C-alpha positions, 0 to 999 in steps of 0.5 A: 153175759151176767156180771156187769163189767165182768171182763176188764183189761190192763194189758194189750191183747196178744195174738198167738199164731201156731207154726206148721200145718193145722189139722182137725178131727175125724170126719163122719161123712156119709155118701160123700156129703161134706159137713162140719160141726161147730160149737160156741161155748162160753165156759164162764170165768167162775164169778162176777167181777162186779164187787172187785170193779166197784172196790177198785173204783172206790179206791179203798185198799182194804175193800179191794182185798175183801172183794178180791177174796170173795171173788176168789172164793166163788171161783173155787166154789164154781170148781172148773175142774169139775165143770170141765168134766161136764163140758167134755161130755157135751163135746163128746156128744156134739162131736164138733170139729171146731169150737169157739171158747169164750172166757177161757181163763188162766187164774194164777197166784203169788204168795206172799203178795208183792203188789206188783201187777203182772208177775204172779205165775203159780197156776191155780186153774188153766181152763183150756188145759183142764178141758183138753185133759178132760177130753183126752181122758174120754179119748177125744183129741183136740188142740188149741189153734189160736188164742187172743189174750185180753184180761190180764189183771192182778190184785191182792186178796186171801186165797183161803180162810186159813190165809185170812186168819193168818193175815197172809195176802196173795196176789191173784191174777186173772188172764182171759182168752178167746180160743179156737179148739179143733179136732186133732186126729191127724190120721183121718182128718180131712179138715185142714186149717191154716191162717190163724188170726186174732185181734183186739177191738178198737171200740171198747168200754172205758171207765175211770179208776182214780186218775186213770182209765180202765179199758174193757178190752174184747177180741176175736179169733179166726182160722181158715178151714178147707174140707175136701176142697171147700174153704171157709173162715171160722170166726169166734168172738165175745162182744161187749155185754154192758154197752149196746152202742159199743157192741154194735161197733164191735160187730161192725169191726167183725164184719170189716175185719175177719169176716171181710173175706171172699171165703164163706164165713162161719161165725160163733159168738157170745154176742150178748144180743138176744136173737129172740127179739125184744128183751126186758133189758136194753143191755141185751137187745137184738140190734147187734144180732140184726146187724149180722143178719142184715149183713147176710148171715143166716142163723143156724138155730132158726134154720133148724128150729124155725120160730123156736125161742130158747135162752142160753144165759144166764145161770146164777153166778154161783151156778147153783140155781135149780133149773136152767133159765127159760126162754122168757129170761131177760138175757135170751138167746145170746150165744149164736152160730151164724153163717154167711153163704147160703150157696155154701152151707145149710143147717142139718141140726142145731142143739143146746148143751148144758141146760138139763139138770143131769148136766150138773156136777158136784163141787163137793157141797152142791150141784152146779151147772157147767157154765152160766151159759148154754153151749150151742152146736150146729152141724152144717152141710157144705155144698159143692 
């Protein structure tokens, strides 16, 4: 969660459907027991967008440029190429078959700026590509299964202090994605994937900018999986952070959309709703979480750790806080692994990733966390 109005969209969400068969990772079955390991990971866009939102709403072009430049400076400081190495270590440790990524960004630029939105193409950071490369360097083969495109916004700013001194303004473009990754060892895989889907939510936060309206467009992605004859649907989403009523409506859209299936469902999410219960801020109250539990979903964390309260969010925007927040933090456990189908699954283990000080990496000036969120992974036994 962390930054208010951190995601903002000026474009329609575009589903990506991969052609051909989709296969994923080497199983580690013992005694013919079927299981699947899943992970939810908000990888963090790299900065709070709040200064840009406020500047855009204020309408002063000079303030917009300064705000964008400040945000871009923080994106560079939070150094996703370095963070990708730490995220790859997490994945190596958890060995997930399926991963739901939130805030899987592409940052692009164009110099000099032409102030035309949507045409900057020089890639500064492609988060998914960088993460896949970091995984491959560790001998881990993952592939993108499906993505949804939400944020696609381009605004002017300075890419560096040198550009500021020279007065060279660039267009800086942020495109946000929801993505599912899968193990991609085609030789030994017994987890077969099909029917990738994605979609935007109908209910989204809107706020006025000048004479127009900006929609904070959010989305979901899903894929059907079959593990040695047992099928289920894997769904990943990032629900609204700043409006609990909208978030509740989005949860209902998940239930009536990708989760509306006769298949068992595994749902991973940055739900922005505190599974620990009451919270110091109403923005992350447990109501949305309770909607999923009331609809028959089981919380893998509580199944593995009954009554144990932990937090998964949020580190400081610059990621330099010395320790990860504790369970009393007002955000709470908002990153979830849920499943529906008690006759189909049970939880073998669930764990947090990216919460130990040893998980931090250097950006050249300071130690930073791999994300503002923790990762959550769970190994589910698949029942016959």
